[in-house]
N, C-alpha and C positions, 0 to 999 in steps of 0.2 A: 461109457466115455465121459470125461468130464468138460465140461462146458465154463465157460465165464462169460458173461453175457452183458455188454456195455451200451449206456444210451440211459434215456428216460427209462428205466425199470424198476424204480423202487417208488412206491406209494401210487402206482397205476394199477394195482391187483395183479402184478405178474407172475408173483409165486401162485397164488390161485390157479391162475390160468395154468401154468406149467404143471400143478398138481392134479386139476381135473384133467388135462389130457394126457400126462404120464399114466394116469388111472385106468383111462378108457383105453388107451393101447396096448396095457398090459405089462408095464413096464415098472422095475424095481428099481428104488434109488431116493434121493432126496435133491432138496432144493431149499438155498439160504439164501438172504441178504448179505453181502458182504459190508463191511466198514467202509469200502473205497467206493461206493454207491453202485458196484455191479450186482448181478446175481450169478450165483454159483449153482449147478446143478449136475448131478451124477446119474448117468441112466444105463441099465442094463436089460437087455433083453433081445430078442431077434433082431439081425441085418435091417429088416423093413421097417419094424417097429422104431427103432434107434433114429433110422432115417427118418422116417414121419415125423418125429418126435424133434428132430433137427431143425427141420424146415418150419416146424411151429414157433420154435426159440425164433427161428431168424424176424419171424413175423411180428410174434407178440400177441398182447389183447389190444383193443382200440386204443386204448390211451396213451399207449407206450410207444417209444421212438427207439427203435433198436439201430444201433448205430455199427455194430461189431460183434461177433461171436468168436470168440477162440475156442478151439476144439482139441483135446487131447486125450489120447488113448489110455483107458485107465488099467 
């Protein structure tokens, strides 16, 4: 799945949070900051793992403020 996370998600450790949790869940993929202030992520793995990952994206790290997560099947 491909995700675009909107809100206060840059400069708050969001990418490191995503990488750490994706690795712990055994997912493959990538994460990057976009020029428009969002964070993009792509995740591949078992349905249960990807669902757990999506929940974490909606929460984010302590200092973030996730306003919206756009999800597309990749």
